[in-house]
C-alpha positions, 0 to 999 in steps of 0.5 A, a space after each residue: 838090709 834096706 835103707 829107705 829115703 824120702 824126699 819132700 817138696 812143700 812149695 812146688 806143685 807140677 801139674 801136667 805136661 803141656 801137649 798139643 796135637 799140632 804137627 811139625 812142618 817137617 817130619 823127622 826121620 822115622 816119623 810116620 805120615 797120615 797118623 795123628 798119634 805120630 804127629 802129636 807133639 809135646 814140650 820138652 826141655 833138652 839138656 846137653 853140654 853144647 847148646 850150639 850142637 843141640 840146635 844143629 841136631 834139632 834142625 836136622 830133625 826139623 825141630 824148631 827151638 822154642 826157648 833157651 835156658 843157658 843157666 842149665 845148658 838146655 833148650 826147649 822144643 816140641 817133639 813127637 814121640 818118634 823124635 823123642 825116642 831118637 833124641 833120647 838115644 843120641 850121644 850128644 843129648 844128656 837128658 830130656 825132661 817133660 816141660 810142665 806147668 808149675 804153681 806155688 802151693 802150701 800143700 805137702 807132697 810126700 810118699 813113704 815106703 810101706 814094704 820092702 822089695 819082695 821077689 816072686 817067680 818072675 817079678 818084684 813088688 814094692 808098695 808105697 803110700 801117699 802120706 801127704 795132704 793131696 793126691 799125687 801122680 807117679 811121674 818117673 821110675 828109676 830101676 836097677 836090678 841084678 845082672 843075672 835077672 833078664 830084661 824088665 818087661 812090664 811095670 804094672 799097678 794091679 791089673 793095669 799096665 803102666 809101661 811095657 817096653 822091654 829094658 834089656 840092660 840091668 837099669 832103666 829110667 822111665 820118664 815117658 811113654 807111660 801106658 794108659 792115662 795119668 789117672 792110672 798112676 795117681 795115688 790118692 792121699 792116705 792110700 797105698 800103691 803097689 808097683 810090680 816089675 815083671 821080668 823076661 825070665 826068673 827074678 834072681 835074688 840080689 840087689 834091687 833099687 827103685 826110685 819113684 818120682 811124682 809130678 808134684 815134686 816129691 820122691 821116694 826110693 828103696 834100696 836093698 837085697 831082695 831074696 837070698 844071696 845068689 848061690 854059686 857066684 863066689 870067686 873061690 871057696 874061701 871068699 868072704 864078703 865086704 860090706 863097704 861097697 854096699 854101704 856107699 851104694 857102689 854095689 848098685 852101680 856094679 849091677 849096671 856094669 859101672 865098675 871102674 872099667 876103662 879107668 886107671 887108678 895110681 896107688 902110691 903106697 908100700 907096693 903090691 902083693 902081686 904074686 902067689 896066693 890070692 894076689 890074682 884078685 889084685 892083679 886081674 879083673 873079674 874076667 881074669 885079664 891083667 889089669 896091673 899096668 905098671 909098677 915103679 919103685 920110687 925108693 930105688 928109682 926103677 921100674 919093677 915087673 908087674 908080676 913081682 911082689 913089691 909090698 913087704 908091709 901089707 898096707 899098700 895091698 890092703 888099700 888096693 884091695 879096697 879099691 879094686 879087688 875082683 874077688 866075689 862073695 855071693 855075686 858081690 865084688 869085694 872092691 869098690 871099683 873091681 874092674 879098674 886098672 892099677 898103676 902101683 908106685 912104691 914110696 914106703 918100705 917094709 915098715 911103712 916109712 919113707 921120706 919126702 924125696 921118695 914120695 915126690 919122686 913117685 909123684 913126679 913119675 906119675 906126672 910124667 907117665 899119666 898119659 901113657 897109662 891113662 891115670 885119672 885117679 891117685 890114691 894117697 893113704 899117708 900123712 906127714 906132719 904139717 910144717 908150713 903153709 900148704 903152698 910152701 910144702 914141696 910134697 903139696 906142690 907136687 900134689 897140686 901140680 897133679 890136680 892141675 894136670 887133670 888127676 883126681 887126687 884122693 888123700 886120707 885125713 890122717 889118724 890123729 883125731 879127734 882133736 881139731 886141726 889134726 889134718 896131715 899133709 897132703 890132706 891139708 891141700 885145699 884143692 884135693 879130696 880129703 877123706 875122714 873115717 866113719 865106722 859101722 859099729 861092728 853091725 854092717 847091716 844096721 846103718 843106724 849105729 854108724 859113727 865117726 871114728 875117734 881116730 879120724 883127723 879133724 879140721 880146720 886147716 891152718 889156712 882156714 879150710 874145712 877138712 875132711 871134705 867127706 867121710 867114708 867107711 874106715 873101721 874094720 874093713 876087710 881087704 887082701 894081705 899076704 900073711 907074711 907081710 909086716 902088718 899081719 905078723 905084728 897083728 896076727 889076730 886080725 888076719 884069717 890065716 888065708 888072705 884077708 886082713 881087718 884094718 881100720 884107718 883113714 887110709 881105708 876111707 881114702 881107698 873107698 873114695 878113690 874107687 868111687 871116683 873111678 866109677 864117676 869117671 867111667 860114667 862121664 870121662 869128661 869130668 874134671 877133678 873139680 867136678 868130681 869133687 863137687 859131685 862127691 860133696 854135693 851128693 854126700 849124706 851128712 850124719 844127723 841126730 834124731 832131731 835132724 841136726 848135724 851129729 858132727 861138725 863140718 870140721 869132723 865130717 865135711 859134707 858127710 858120707 860118700 854116696 857112690 850111686 847118688 854121685 854117679 847119677 848126679 847132674 851137678 855141673 858145677 865145680 868145687 874150689 870156687 875162688 881158688 886158682 891152682 896155677 896162680 897158687 903154684 906160681 906164687 902169684 896168689 895164695 888162699 884161705 878158707 872160711 874157717 876162723 876161731 873165736 877168742 873162746 876157742 869156738 871154730 866157725 865159718 865166716 859168713 855162714 850161720 846155722 847148725 854145724 858151722 861152729 864147733 868148740 873142739 869137743 868130740 861130738 859122740 853119738 851112740 846112734 844116728 842115721 846117715 841122712 839123705 840130705 842136709 841143706 848147707 847154706 849157699 851150696 858148699 861155700 866152705 870149699 871156696 877160698 879167700 886170698 891169703 892175708 897176713 892178719 889171719 891168725 889162730 888164737 892158739 898159734 900155728 905161726 911160721 914167721 920165718 918159714 920152715 927150712 926144707 932140707 936140700 935132700 928133702 929127708 923129712 919123714 913121711 909114713 903110711 897111716 899107722 895102725 889104729 885100734 879097730 873100730 
């Protein structure tokens, strides 16, 4: 299956690099003397997280800073090719861009795919076409190839070599050091251009990804499986494939060894299948190393040996499998983050039931032990009835404290949809990442008929926040579950009799996003929870109808379907939750509301934002088929994540008033449960 994407820019044309033949007054390490090519300089924009350190580093290289760009945390400088190469490899440098002249122009730059990626003996080919109104020049290539295929050796167009520096790792971004002249990379309007990737050895079948960027501002990419599935790379003879890692782009990251390694995810649920059968794919990574760090039983308030089966229900095992299963079919991992470490907290019994006290006890244990086990992500695939404002709910307060402590909390939206205002707790906490569900229409290879699952809970919340924040696959997901668990006993037809179970729900969607969050944190461990949320939302793909309008309201799909690949390589340095202060919220100094409100006619809308997708009558917008788009411009950049200070006058037309406040019991015996069974979609 191939999914092609086109990015067009109609107003900005980047013409050519600014280059000079002037030499630096001081040579950097490794710079040759007496060689005009070695002393030729070009202007670059150098990005890093610390501009002061970048200045000092450039001084060590004998390079003078020509400009400062504080808005993007970057400086400008002239570099030789030797300096450029050394700086690109330096750990303190995030990204280096060629500085280019620009002009405003009405001409359209556009390219599109003309063919799928095709494999030869030791090469892969991809053909693209210039469908714009003027000539364009290839300026950058991003390439990801299967790990079993040895290093990229050359990039060619016809007989012309465009790049010939060996790239051993199974991914590469080429932004400079092109061979020949820019004319070799030029595509005349209306003409096609064939890119040939030559490898050091045989080009093995598997997942390939290529993105071509052009100097004029547009780009086009191609993603998909080239050739036949890999043979002999199954983890065992009963392994089956799962589609959801591919659907969200996680499989491409796996090819680049971005697999969750070094990141710990805590799963608070019904426990884990940790002994016997195929449970090793939950407790061990792909190399057979133990990755189950700890098990805590919050129901009994005791630690449990890591090799003990704590799950009697099956829900927790299924959720953990979606996140981290190391089982493989055709070389592809079943889980989104197959090498991540796990910490299991059991807070629900064999029937999937628990109390607020059980859950909060588990959350308190996670808070106390987060540093000991390096917990960075917490998956909460359960819901409780909303009984108060989010800040008055003690479960929510514990969740907010974990977010404040640096843990990325991912919660399911709940299975009470499709009606508005059906988000459960803790999914109604504005700070955390709340996930709804979409389904593949029982055709995982065809994204054109994907749709929002009818059970997926919708926003807004009582306090006016848009929820869910995004959606992820949640229909008929295949995961590991012992056939003796309660769920497969009650729904035998969905278990294969060995170890796989098909299950639907926003629980499964939350698990997908928890795995994606781990991939982001492996790429950049310095990310805060607010930054992870921002990158996930800003890179998500909203569902659009055939006319290019949102197929669903933001109150149903949030920012859209999660895109692991785009999020992992995002350069978005901003944070979500602008206008919110979790510390002030927890201390009671301030509480917040979102932009959502309701007209007298029942229409929900976002204050201060106009346009398609911002109003909703409450009807379920169903579509028989639509495409998950690569981008939809939300006004002012996801302002629905922002918050306003709470005011007493913010009322919904249909009630939701807790005038005296909900009286929480002393023992916190209020019920909570995992998201129960819903019909498969």
